Wavefront OBJ file of the C-alpha trace (Angstrom):
o trace
v -16.080 -19.250 13.375
v -13.272 -21.147 15.086
v -12.823 -23.344 11.982
v -12.343 -20.337 9.673
v -10.111 -18.606 12.229
v -7.863 -21.676 12.381
v -7.651 -21.941 8.576
v -6.781 -18.260 8.103
v -4.252 -18.434 10.942
v -2.519 -21.404 9.260
v -2.329 -19.579 5.922
v -0.912 -16.436 7.575
v 1.678 -18.491 9.446
v 2.883 -20.184 6.238
v 3.007 -16.855 4.372
v 5.253 -15.398 7.079
v 7.674 -18.300 6.589
v 7.937 -17.818 2.806
v 11.064 -16.002 1.607
v 10.870 -15.118 -2.147
v 14.649 -14.660 -2.428
v 15.492 -18.189 -1.199
v 12.344 -20.334 -1.564
v 10.660 -21.504 -4.758
v 6.801 -21.376 -4.722
v 6.436 -24.961 -6.015
v 8.830 -26.456 -3.457
v 7.306 -24.352 -0.687
v 3.785 -25.608 -1.500
v 5.029 -29.213 -1.528
v 6.613 -28.716 1.909
v 3.397 -27.184 3.284
v 1.266 -30.012 1.862
v 3.443 -32.608 3.624
v 3.157 -30.721 6.931
v -0.676 -30.576 6.672
v -1.243 -34.344 6.359
v -2.905 -34.481 9.786
v -5.748 -32.133 8.749
v -8.854 -33.168 6.822
v -8.884 -33.236 3.027
v -11.305 -30.273 2.770
v -9.316 -28.089 5.169
v -6.044 -29.018 3.470
v -7.438 -28.178 -0.004
v -8.771 -24.789 1.202
v -5.447 -23.817 2.842
v -3.334 -24.857 -0.174
v -5.626 -23.068 -2.634
v -5.554 -19.777 -0.676
v -1.777 -20.042 -0.097
v -1.006 -20.729 -3.786
v -3.247 -17.840 -4.865
v -1.519 -15.426 -2.476
v 1.889 -16.477 -3.855
v 0.703 -16.183 -7.472
v -0.813 -12.696 -7.112
v 1.628 -11.403 -4.483
v 2.605 -8.368 -6.577
v -1.034 -7.179 -6.792
v -1.696 -7.836 -3.095
v 1.498 -6.044 -2.042
v 0.403 -2.890 -3.910
v -2.887 -2.706 -1.977
v -1.525 -3.618 1.473
v 1.441 -1.210 1.240
v -0.908 1.629 0.334
v -3.203 0.665 3.242
v -0.321 0.927 5.725
v 0.660 4.315 4.288
v -2.861 5.853 4.381
v -5.449 4.304 6.735
v -3.412 1.639 8.521
v -0.620 3.711 10.014
v -1.530 2.468 13.522
v -1.821 -1.203 12.520
v 0.903 -3.711 13.370
v 3.248 -4.967 10.667
v 2.732 -8.476 12.046
v -0.751 -8.411 10.434
v 0.685 -7.792 6.936
v 0.068 -11.377 5.749
v -3.470 -11.324 7.249
v -4.400 -8.294 5.117
v -2.914 -10.006 2.028
v -5.135 -13.079 2.607
v -8.290 -10.955 3.078
v -7.466 -8.936 -0.072
v -6.988 -12.166 -2.075
v -10.310 -13.628 -0.865
v -12.177 -10.393 -1.643
v -10.695 -10.021 -5.132
v -10.302 -13.548 -6.534
v -12.361 -15.985 -4.382
v -15.545 -14.027 -3.651
v -17.509 -15.777 -6.417
v -16.457 -19.289 -5.324
v -16.858 -18.771 -1.566
v -20.121 -16.877 -1.680
v -20.891 -13.742 0.290
v -22.197 -15.561 3.390
v -19.018 -17.647 3.772
v -16.916 -14.528 3.168
v -18.806 -12.765 6.004
v -18.068 -15.684 8.349
v -14.368 -15.484 7.517
v -14.347 -11.721 8.167
v -16.183 -12.041 11.492
v -13.729 -14.695 12.691
v -10.930 -12.083 12.614
v -10.470 -8.899 14.718
v -13.405 -6.644 13.826
v -11.625 -3.265 14.027
v -8.850 -4.360 11.621
v -11.269 -5.944 9.158
v -13.595 -2.923 9.189
v -10.753 -0.517 8.536
v -9.253 -2.619 5.698
v -12.582 -3.321 3.936
v -13.536 0.370 4.094
v -10.201 1.240 2.468
v -10.201 -1.512 -0.193
v -13.852 -1.247 -1.313
v -13.738 2.525 -1.589
v -14.907 3.239 -5.198
v -12.497 6.164 -5.472
v -9.506 3.921 -4.683
v -10.656 1.073 -6.935
v -11.244 3.277 -9.991
v -8.127 5.432 -9.631
v -4.779 4.275 -8.328
v -5.531 0.555 -7.695
v -6.666 0.130 -11.296
v -3.628 2.055 -12.595
v -1.118 0.085 -10.507
v -2.615 -3.280 -11.447
v -2.614 -2.262 -15.120
v 1.184 -1.960 -14.955
v 1.366 -5.710 -14.164
v -1.517 -7.027 -16.336
v -3.421 -5.659 -19.341
v -5.882 -2.815 -18.727
v -8.867 -4.549 -20.335
v -8.277 -7.759 -18.371
v -7.966 -5.893 -15.043
v -11.105 -3.831 -15.635
v -13.284 -6.707 -16.873
v -12.302 -9.459 -14.383
v -11.372 -7.635 -11.165
v -12.491 -3.997 -11.006
v -15.984 -4.246 -12.564
v -17.234 -7.119 -10.296
v -16.218 -5.096 -7.203
v -18.041 -1.907 -8.296
v -21.715 -1.108 -7.833
v -22.405 1.302 -10.709
v -25.447 0.250 -12.736
v -25.149 0.164 -16.578
v -26.952 2.494 -18.927
v -30.464 1.442 -20.187
v -29.104 0.614 -23.645
v -26.510 -1.862 -22.198
v -28.751 -3.923 -19.848
v -28.265 -7.174 -21.877
v -24.519 -6.996 -21.072
v -24.960 -7.076 -17.277
v -24.482 -10.833 -17.021
v -21.057 -10.520 -18.696
v -19.659 -8.277 -15.944
v -20.316 -10.748 -13.107
v -22.022 -10.001 -9.754
v -21.922 -6.557 -8.158
v -20.541 -6.938 -4.604
v -20.293 -3.267 -3.656
v -23.748 -2.866 -1.954
v -23.389 -6.083 0.065
v -19.870 -5.179 1.183
v -21.043 -1.732 2.291
v -23.777 -3.410 4.385
v -21.125 -5.703 5.912
v -18.928 -2.692 6.782
v -21.838 -0.871 8.449
v -22.712 -4.060 10.388
v -19.113 -4.325 11.647
v -19.191 -0.675 12.727
v -22.381 -1.275 14.742
v -20.832 -4.331 16.388
v -17.783 -2.298 17.351
v -19.961 0.490 18.757
v -22.077 -1.920 20.850
v -19.131 -3.998 22.055
v -17.536 -2.172 25.038
v -13.786 -2.089 25.121
v -12.152 -3.996 27.973
v -10.250 -1.899 30.530
v -6.544 -2.124 30.111
v -4.661 -3.683 33.029
v -1.468 -2.099 34.097
v 1.360 -4.352 33.041
v 4.556 -4.594 34.990
v 7.075 -2.143 33.587
v 10.367 -3.686 32.543
v 13.252 -2.277 34.523
v 16.509 -2.274 32.550
v 19.698 -3.415 34.244
v 23.185 -2.310 33.391
v 25.544 -4.816 31.805
v 28.498 -5.935 33.850
v 31.161 -4.888 31.329
v 34.862 -4.490 31.965
v 36.148 -0.911 31.965
v 38.116 -0.065 28.816
v 41.759 0.830 29.068
v 42.692 4.483 28.628
v 44.134 5.191 25.177
v 47.378 7.062 24.733
v 47.342 10.473 23.073
v 49.020 10.140 19.644
v 51.777 12.529 18.601
v 50.434 14.991 16.028
v 51.988 14.642 12.589
v 53.575 17.619 10.917
v 51.475 19.071 8.150
v 53.568 19.236 4.929
v 53.797 22.565 3.114
v 52.997 22.100 -0.581
v 54.309 24.284 -3.344
v 51.861 26.703 -4.914
v 50.565 25.153 -8.165
v 50.591 26.990 -11.449
v 47.263 28.459 -12.523
v 45.433 26.845 -15.457
v 46.080 28.884 -18.655
v 43.094 30.591 -20.257
v 43.772 28.966 -23.606
v 42.628 25.640 -22.135
v 38.980 26.762 -22.220
v 39.161 28.447 -25.648
v 39.048 26.844 -29.082
v 42.092 27.480 -31.349
v 41.689 29.953 -34.200
v 42.436 27.302 -36.837
v 39.547 25.159 -35.624
v 37.171 28.131 -35.641
v 38.139 28.963 -39.247
v 37.630 25.315 -40.262
v 34.157 25.283 -38.688
v 33.165 28.472 -40.592
v 34.450 26.975 -43.870
v 32.637 23.693 -43.239
v 29.278 25.400 -42.596
v 29.595 27.587 -45.705
v 30.543 24.637 -47.951
v 27.678 22.531 -46.638
v 25.152 25.296 -47.326
v 26.578 25.740 -50.842
v 26.369 21.983 -51.541
v 22.735 21.833 -50.351
v 21.802 24.673 -52.712
v 23.466 22.896 -55.670
v 21.737 19.593 -54.803
v 18.357 21.307 -54.670
v 18.990 22.966 -58.034
v 20.065 19.650 -59.613
v 16.938 17.868 -58.339
v 14.669 20.603 -59.696
v 16.361 20.590 -63.132
v 16.462 16.806 -63.568
v 16.825 15.609 -67.197
v 14.101 13.578 -68.884
v 16.497 10.850 -70.027
v 17.024 9.870 -66.374
v 13.413 8.566 -66.107
v 13.456 4.674 -65.800
v 12.018 2.520 -68.657
v 8.504 1.081 -68.251
v 8.063 -2.676 -67.821
v 5.984 -3.138 -71.006
v 8.873 -2.493 -73.397
v 10.149 -5.466 -75.441
v 13.206 -7.354 -74.210
v 16.587 -7.576 -75.963
v 16.731 -10.327 -78.662
v 19.644 -12.578 -79.548
v 22.951 -11.081 -80.729
v 22.776 -12.751 -84.215
v 19.139 -11.883 -84.984
v 19.379 -8.238 -84.048
v 22.677 -6.299 -83.873
v 23.401 -4.566 -80.597
v 24.097 -0.842 -80.611
v 27.468 0.232 -79.283
v 27.714 3.492 -77.383
v 30.737 5.268 -76.109
v 31.250 6.092 -72.443
v 28.505 8.355 -71.160
v 29.953 11.527 -69.700
v 27.632 13.716 -67.652
v 28.766 17.280 -67.259
v 28.069 18.138 -63.656
v 28.340 21.730 -62.462
v 31.660 22.462 -60.858
v 31.430 23.054 -57.119
v 33.157 26.247 -56.094
v 33.604 26.509 -52.354
v 34.533 29.588 -50.459
v 37.896 29.464 -48.746
v 38.293 32.350 -46.346
v 42.019 31.694 -45.877
v 44.120 29.189 -47.849
v 47.161 29.666 -45.614
v 45.670 27.899 -42.576
v 48.580 25.837 -41.139
v 48.002 22.141 -40.500
v 49.828 21.106 -37.371
v 51.737 17.813 -37.687
v 53.124 15.829 -34.791
v 56.732 14.681 -34.546
v 56.046 11.121 -35.705
v 54.266 12.311 -38.878
v 57.095 14.719 -39.747
v 59.828 12.090 -39.258
v 57.861 9.434 -41.140
v 57.266 11.687 -44.154
v 60.875 12.931 -44.120
v 62.167 9.333 -44.127
v 59.859 8.484 -47.051
v 61.171 11.368 -49.168
v 64.745 10.512 -48.192
v 64.294 6.915 -49.425
v 62.822 8.197 -52.703
v 65.791 10.530 -53.229
v 68.256 7.680 -52.525
v 66.486 5.398 -55.040
v 66.536 8.120 -57.703
v 70.281 8.712 -57.094
v 70.977 4.976 -57.389
v 69.038 4.828 -60.680
v 71.014 7.799 -62.080
v 74.303 6.140 -61.029
v 73.295 2.932 -62.783
v 72.426 4.840 -65.971
v 75.790 6.634 -65.822
v 77.553 3.260 -65.402
v 75.886 1.952 -68.623
v 72.690 0.219 -67.474
v 70.049 -0.579 -70.138
v 66.703 1.144 -70.769
v 63.378 -0.464 -70.002
v 61.431 0.993 -72.965
v 61.439 -2.263 -74.986
v 60.366 -4.244 -71.950
v 57.518 -1.791 -71.280
v 56.266 -2.067 -74.886
v 56.341 -5.872 -74.683
v 54.553 -5.714 -71.326
v 51.878 -3.446 -72.825
v 51.280 -5.903 -75.714
v 51.016 -8.835 -73.344
v 48.574 -6.943 -71.106
v 46.387 -6.128 -74.133
v 46.452 -9.801 -75.102
v 45.518 -10.808 -71.538
v 42.593 -8.356 -71.558
v 41.315 -9.828 -74.835
v 41.519 -13.333 -73.360
v 39.677 -12.169 -70.247
v 36.900 -10.629 -72.348
v 36.598 -13.824 -74.434
v 36.468 -15.907 -71.232
v 33.763 -13.614 -69.818
v 31.714 -13.957 -73.009
v 32.107 -17.752 -72.800
v 30.907 -17.778 -69.205
v 27.850 -15.694 -70.128
v 26.938 -18.003 -73.016
v 27.516 -21.067 -70.831
v 25.066 -19.623 -68.311
v 22.515 -19.067 -71.063
v 23.098 -22.626 -72.314
v 22.593 -24.057 -68.804
v 19.372 -22.020 -68.600
v 18.015 -23.674 -71.771
v 19.072 -27.102 -70.504
v 17.262 -26.457 -67.192
v 14.040 -25.677 -69.091
v 14.313 -28.987 -71.000
v 15.009 -30.881 -67.768
v 11.951 -29.275 -66.125
v 9.730 -30.407 -69.024
v 11.036 -33.982 -68.703
v 10.439 -33.789 -64.972
v 6.801 -32.820 -65.506
v 6.197 -36.006 -67.512
v 7.860 -38.147 -64.832
v 5.824 -36.479 -62.079
v 2.558 -37.327 -63.845
v 3.516 -40.998 -63.978
v 4.614 -40.981 -60.335
v 1.327 -39.319 -59.249
v -0.740 -42.125 -60.810
v 1.394 -44.753 -59.064
v 1.077 -42.864 -55.767
v -2.732 -42.860 -55.970
v -2.850 -46.636 -56.406
v -0.471 -47.165 -53.468
v -2.533 -44.810 -51.272
v -5.712 -46.796 -51.893
v -3.968 -50.021 -50.846
v -2.545 -48.394 -47.713
v -5.973 -47.061 -46.668
v -7.457 -50.564 -46.889
v -4.615 -51.976 -44.784
v -5.054 -49.133 -42.242
v -8.766 -49.937 -41.815
v -7.991 -53.609 -41.090
v -5.240 -52.642 -38.599
v -7.626 -50.225 -36.862
v -10.176 -52.999 -36.226
v -7.487 -55.194 -34.687
v -6.316 -52.343 -32.413
v -9.853 -51.720 -31.135
v -10.191 -55.378 -30.179
v -6.837 -55.323 -28.351
v -7.796 -52.088 -26.508
v -10.992 -53.675 -25.195
v -8.989 -56.581 -23.797
v -6.472 -54.175 -22.221
v -9.254 -52.177 -20.495
v -10.619 -55.334 -18.900
v -7.159 -56.226 -17.578
v -6.668 -52.701 -16.120
v -9.988 -52.873 -14.249
v -8.889 -56.113 -12.613
v -5.522 -54.646 -11.538
v -7.136 -51.529 -9.997
v -8.967 -53.688 -7.466
v -5.642 -55.004 -6.111
v -4.039 -51.514 -5.945
v -6.131 -50.325 -2.959
v -4.982 -53.255 -0.794
v -1.331 -52.521 -1.651
v -1.781 -48.822 -0.790
v -3.073 -49.589 2.715
v -0.087 -51.874 3.387
v 2.324 -49.259 2.107
v 0.729 -46.594 4.361
v 1.255 -48.742 7.469
v 4.915 -49.359 6.565
v 5.501 -45.631 6.093
v 3.932 -44.813 9.469
v 6.283 -47.240 11.197
v 9.281 -45.673 9.432
v 8.143 -42.195 10.532
v 7.938 -43.262 14.185
v 11.446 -44.707 14.054
v 12.826 -41.538 12.475
v 11.165 -39.379 15.175
v 12.743 -41.432 17.982
v 16.195 -41.235 16.374
v 15.885 -37.465 15.942
v 15.009 -37.081 19.636
v 18.125 -38.988 20.690
v 20.339 -36.936 18.361
v 18.824 -33.689 19.683
v 19.501 -34.709 23.269
v 23.126 -35.565 22.473
v 23.666 -32.266 20.667
v 22.279 -30.264 23.632
v 24.622 -32.042 26.049
v 27.621 -31.384 23.793
v 26.671 -27.704 23.506
v 26.441 -27.359 27.300
v 29.896 -28.921 27.755
v 31.385 -26.609 25.116
v 29.783 -23.570 26.779
v 31.272 -24.557 30.169
v 34.774 -24.877 28.655
v 34.443 -21.465 27.020
v 33.459 -19.849 30.333
v 36.539 -21.329 32.048
v 38.817 -20.099 29.237
v 37.332 -16.577 29.416
v 37.884 -16.400 33.187
v 41.540 -17.423 32.719
v 42.080 -14.764 30.023
v 40.571 -12.046 32.227
v 42.840 -13.065 35.099
v 45.877 -12.718 32.813
v 44.719 -9.287 31.633
v 44.414 -8.010 35.214
v 48.132 -8.625 35.930
v 50.205 -5.380 35.950
v 52.608 -4.749 33.063
v 55.485 -2.296 32.718
v 55.044 0.352 29.992
v 57.387 2.886 28.485
v 61.074 2.760 27.480
v 63.752 5.462 27.185
v 65.437 5.768 23.782
v 68.795 7.498 23.102
v 69.046 8.541 19.437
v 72.867 8.969 19.585
v 73.524 5.493 20.985
v 74.465 2.539 18.754
v 72.169 -0.485 19.455
v 75.102 -2.901 19.603
v 73.505 -5.924 17.899
v 76.804 -6.820 16.236
v 75.637 -6.119 12.671
v 77.932 -4.783 9.919
v 77.602 -1.034 9.291
v 75.651 -0.447 12.504
v 75.055 3.232 13.350
v 72.914 5.496 15.487
v 69.743 7.241 14.320
v 71.400 10.710 14.298
v 74.200 9.442 12.011
v 71.625 7.772 9.765
v 69.731 11.052 9.362
v 72.930 12.933 8.419
v 73.831 10.352 5.760
v 70.309 10.510 4.315
v 70.594 14.299 4.023
v 73.911 13.969 2.113
v 72.380 11.350 -0.205
v 69.404 13.617 -1.003
v 71.773 16.468 -1.863
v 73.738 14.283 -4.311
v 70.502 13.079 -5.936
v 69.337 16.682 -6.363
v 72.593 17.603 -8.171
v 72.246 14.588 -10.495
v 68.663 15.583 -11.353
v 69.762 19.119 -12.297
v 72.486 17.733 -14.594
v 69.976 15.378 -16.275
v 67.516 18.239 -16.716
v 70.161 20.343 -18.504
v 70.997 17.424 -20.814
v 67.300 16.884 -21.667
v 66.828 20.571 -22.521
v 69.830 20.531 -24.881
v 68.556 17.336 -26.544
v 65.107 18.886 -27.077
v 66.627 21.962 -28.722
v 68.698 19.823 -31.103
v 65.667 17.680 -31.925
v 63.457 20.728 -32.632
v 66.111 22.130 -35.025
v 66.287 18.768 -36.817
v 62.473 18.665 -37.135
v 62.446 22.202 -38.584
v 64.965 21.173 -41.268
v 62.872 18.067 -42.049
v 59.705 20.176 -42.442
v 61.439 22.467 -44.949
v 62.638 19.460 -46.945
v 59.094 17.965 -46.900
v 57.579 21.186 -48.261
v 60.068 21.175 -51.178
v 59.336 17.500 -51.963
v 55.589 18.097 -51.852
v 55.841 20.945 -54.348
v 57.924 18.790 -56.734
v 55.498 15.845 -56.452
v 52.517 18.128 -57.115
v 54.113 19.367 -60.353
v 54.901 15.788 -61.489
v 51.347 14.627 -60.684
v 49.904 17.477 -62.783
v 52.100 16.454 -65.739
v 51.039 12.772 -65.419
v 47.371 13.796 -65.359
v 47.732 15.834 -68.560
v 49.427 12.913 -70.322
v 46.743 10.515 -69.107
v 43.984 12.750 -70.503
v 45.767 13.074 -73.841
v 46.376 9.304 -74.263
v 42.947 8.051 -73.064
v 40.980 6.187 -75.803
v 37.393 4.801 -76.009
v 36.543 1.143 -75.279
v 36.553 -1.283 -78.156
v 34.257 -4.161 -78.990
v 35.087 -7.603 -77.614
v 36.620 -10.024 -80.067
v 34.852 -13.238 -81.101
v 36.682 -16.559 -81.078
v 35.788 -20.185 -81.868
v 34.555 -21.008 -78.332
v 32.054 -18.133 -78.363
v 30.699 -19.131 -81.814
v 30.361 -22.773 -80.742
v 28.417 -21.811 -77.600
v 26.056 -19.548 -79.570
v 25.327 -22.406 -82.002
v 24.534 -24.798 -79.125
v 22.203 -22.223 -77.514
v 20.207 -21.939 -80.766
v 19.897 -25.722 -80.993
v 18.680 -25.997 -77.372
v 16.110 -23.220 -77.940
v 14.731 -25.026 -81.018
v 14.524 -28.301 -79.071
v 12.713 -26.544 -76.209
v 10.080 -25.128 -78.594
v 9.485 -28.610 -80.069
v 9.120 -30.145 -76.596
v 6.652 -27.420 -75.565
v 4.541 -28.088 -78.701
v 4.440 -31.816 -77.863
v 3.324 -31.146 -74.272
v 0.554 -28.731 -75.476
v 1.699 -26.042 -73.070
v 2.554 -22.430 -73.741
v 6.187 -21.344 -74.099
v 7.421 -20.601 -70.563
v 9.396 -17.431 -71.120
v 9.212 -16.257 -74.750
v 5.530 -16.256 -75.836
v 3.947 -14.307 -73.028
v 5.873 -12.214 -70.540
v 5.547 -13.241 -66.900
v 7.109 -11.635 -63.822
v 9.714 -14.407 -63.606
v 10.535 -14.108 -67.328
v 11.004 -10.371 -66.939
v 13.344 -10.942 -63.996
v 15.458 -13.443 -65.967
v 15.656 -11.133 -68.979
v 16.670 -8.274 -66.715
v 19.327 -10.556 -65.139
v 20.919 -11.291 -68.543
v 20.756 -7.596 -69.444
v 22.576 -6.678 -66.215
v 25.260 -9.288 -66.979
v 25.763 -7.732 -70.424
v 26.103 -4.254 -68.919
v 28.544 -5.410 -66.263
v 30.687 -7.084 -68.949
v 30.832 -3.807 -70.912
v 31.722 -1.840 -67.783
v 34.510 -4.302 -66.921
v 35.904 -4.013 -70.478
v 35.841 -0.218 -70.289
v 37.619 -0.254 -66.893
v 40.352 -2.600 -68.114
v 41.050 -0.436 -71.165
v 41.193 2.734 -69.060
v 43.639 1.061 -66.649
v 45.838 0.038 -69.580
v 45.863 3.560 -71.003
v 46.696 5.031 -67.569
v 49.456 2.561 -66.689
v 51.481 3.223 -69.896
v 52.428 6.899 -69.243
v 53.068 6.244 -65.566
v 55.549 3.445 -66.302
v 57.274 5.537 -68.948
v 57.690 8.367 -66.420
v 59.117 5.932 -63.849
v 61.580 4.577 -66.435
v 62.640 8.137 -67.338
l 1 2 3 4 5 6 7 8 9 10 11 12 13 14 15 16 17 18 19 20 21 22 23 24 25 26 27 28 29 30 31 32 33 34 35 36 37 38 39 40 41 42 43 44 45 46 47 48 49 50 51 52 53 54 55 56 57 58 59 60 61 62 63 64 65 66 67 68 69 70 71 72 73 74 75 76 77 78 79 80 81 82 83 84 85 86 87 88 89 90 91 92 93 94 95 96 97 98 99 100 101 102 103 104 105 106 107 108 109 110 111 112 113 114 115 116 117 118 119 120 121 122 123 124 125 126 127 128 129 130 131 132 133 134 135 136 137 138 139 140 141 142 143 144 145 146 147 148 149 150 151 152 153 154 155 156 157 158 159 160 161 162 163 164 165 166 167 168 169 170 171 172 173 174 175 176 177 178 179 180 181 182 183 184 185 186 187 188 189 190 191 192 193 194 195 196 197 198 199 200 201 202 203 204 205 206 207 208 209 210 211 212 213 214 215 216 217 218 219 220 221 222 223 224 225 226 227 228 229 230 231 232 233 234 235 236 237 238 239 240 241 242 243 244 245 246 247 248 249 250 251 252 253 254 255 256 257 258 259 260 261 262 263 264 265 266 267 268 269 270 271 272 273 274 275 276 277 278 279 280 281 282 283 284 285 286 287 288 289 290 291 292 293 294 295 296 297 298 299 300 301 302 303 304 305 306 307 308 309 310 311 312 313 314 315 316 317 318 319 320 321 322 323 324 325 326 327 328 329 330 331 332 333 334 335 336 337 338 339 340 341 342 343 344 345 346 347 348 349 350 351 352 353 354 355 356 357 358 359 360 361 362 363 364 365 366 367 368 369 370 371 372 373 374 375 376 377 378 379 380 381 382 383 384 385 386 387 388 389 390 391 392 393 394 395 396 397 398 399 400 401 402 403 404 405 406 407 408 409 410 411 412 413 414 415 416 417 418 419 420 421 422 423 424 425 426 427 428 429 430 431 432 433 434 435 436 437 438 439 440 441 442 443 444 445 446 447 448 449 450 451 452 453 454 455 456 457 458 459 460 461 462 463 464 465 466 467 468 469 470 471 472 473 474 475 476 477 478 479 480 481 482 483 484 485 486 487 488 489 490 491 492 493 494 495 496 497 498 499 500 501 502 503 504 505 506 507 508 509 510 511 512 513 514 515 516 517 518 519 520 521 522 523 524 525 526 527 528 529 530 531 532 533 534 535 536 537 538 539 540 541 542 543 544 545 546 547 548 549 550 551 552 553 554 555 556 557 558 559 560 561 562 563 564 565 566 567 568 569 570 571 572 573 574 575 576 577 578 579 580 581 582 583 584 585 586 587 588 589 590 591 592 593 594 595 596 597 598 599 600 601 602 603 604 605 606 607 608 609 610 611 612 613 614 615 616 617 618 619 620 621 622 623 624 625 626 627 628 629 630 631 632 633 634 635 636 637 638 639 640 641 642 643 644 645 646 647 648 649 650 651 652 653 654 655 656 657 658 659 660 661 662 663 664 665
């Protein structure tokens, strides 16, 4: 019993020293192992194993012990917190290794009333199956907690159909623990409690403190009278009418758009269904002519939104008004300069615009020809890649045969090297066995040297400790003398209070020296002059604001006139653009495009010949594969993007002509 009591006491003592915020578990265990060198190997192993387990599962143990102190252990001391953690760890994780008899010896070596109360709380089936299981499942998985920790501690027998699975759940400790608890209760009932001896009551003594000095009563400060603030206007908590009207319009337009979208989805046209994958791919441009279609125009239903009030004003800030007014002013100045130049005899830009239009058309044709060349070059590189892959297949076959021959030679060399290594390993093992015999003698010598070093270090530490205590005593004596001198100085009487005349000049000999009364009068005059200056500045600011508001009003009127004129000119440009728009034309063919098409046909013929020689099927033309379909779709997308780019360029050219003519006019 004494042996187990000593081991548990050592573990509890080390647990109390551990601080998780400062100490690391690994370093702490190394420190404890060095301090336990004097104990036997078995005792040291048991203490380190229990201590490391308590540190590893500290979160689980803390849950149980905290709940015990809240419910059944309200009268227990907090100094026994680590003891309950150790008992909980042994009961949960080490009961199979220790055995029940050794566990009973450990329990009986501790105070019986504490152990009985804790075991009754921990092994209560209601606690194990309810909140303990739930709290532990928050840290580890539910299945792992139930199978490895909860089920071995319970005593419920399995159903008749699941008897073969009993050995998987581990031993059932609940009946034996209940017998142990009842045995502890009988021992407590039979063991009479010792009469308590009256201890000497501690009598408190008053501290010999110096009486504090009486504090002077401060002069109360005058409470300032603040001006009554203006109340918050009601419009602060109300939305403006313009915003309410915009919200109503937005909701109505959204509902209208959803109805139109639903109608369009229900009446979807059949031509919008995507093409199936089994349809034949597009052939070459020479073998089969490509159909040319005009731009596809889908007539979508016009969205008509309800506008409850078109005259809703849009509030602009000052910066926006001035910025827009300056923009229109610059446009007017440019137009006036252009008119003055025309009046002075400047030339017209119509010939230049026609030449620019011809050059742009020529540039577009060159761009289209360059795009066609790039597409055909890509197709040509594709054919060349297929030929290169076929040549690579032949080279790979030759390399594979060479690789097999080299592998056979390497395997033979590896077998010979392996035999030599086995022989060398046998010789090395014999040498290691001889060196191990000499290691034990060296270890004993090293142990003796270390013991001597430890003794020397202990003696030096004792001398240093003695010196430090003497120095501390001397420092304490000097402090006491200094404190007594300071107290003697504080006890000397001092004169307090001084009469002050506010009308008297101090007489320090400074320039502009005056009394406090004169200073107050001058400050009052200065405040009055500052107040008059502030009123004058306020009047000037109000006049400036009025002039600025009038200027902004004039600018807003000018902006409205300019907007109306620009709207009319934009409508005229749009009508001209619609009238002059033409359909896209076919791209022109030049010598580079024809040369590339001829080279592509030659490469395709060469590829077919190479495939016939290799006795393999055509990779992408004979039978359609997923990769072939993807490549064909890629070329088709390139063709479509080229047509779209051509159409966009022609539309830009048709739109830029009228706009430039209007600018020249």
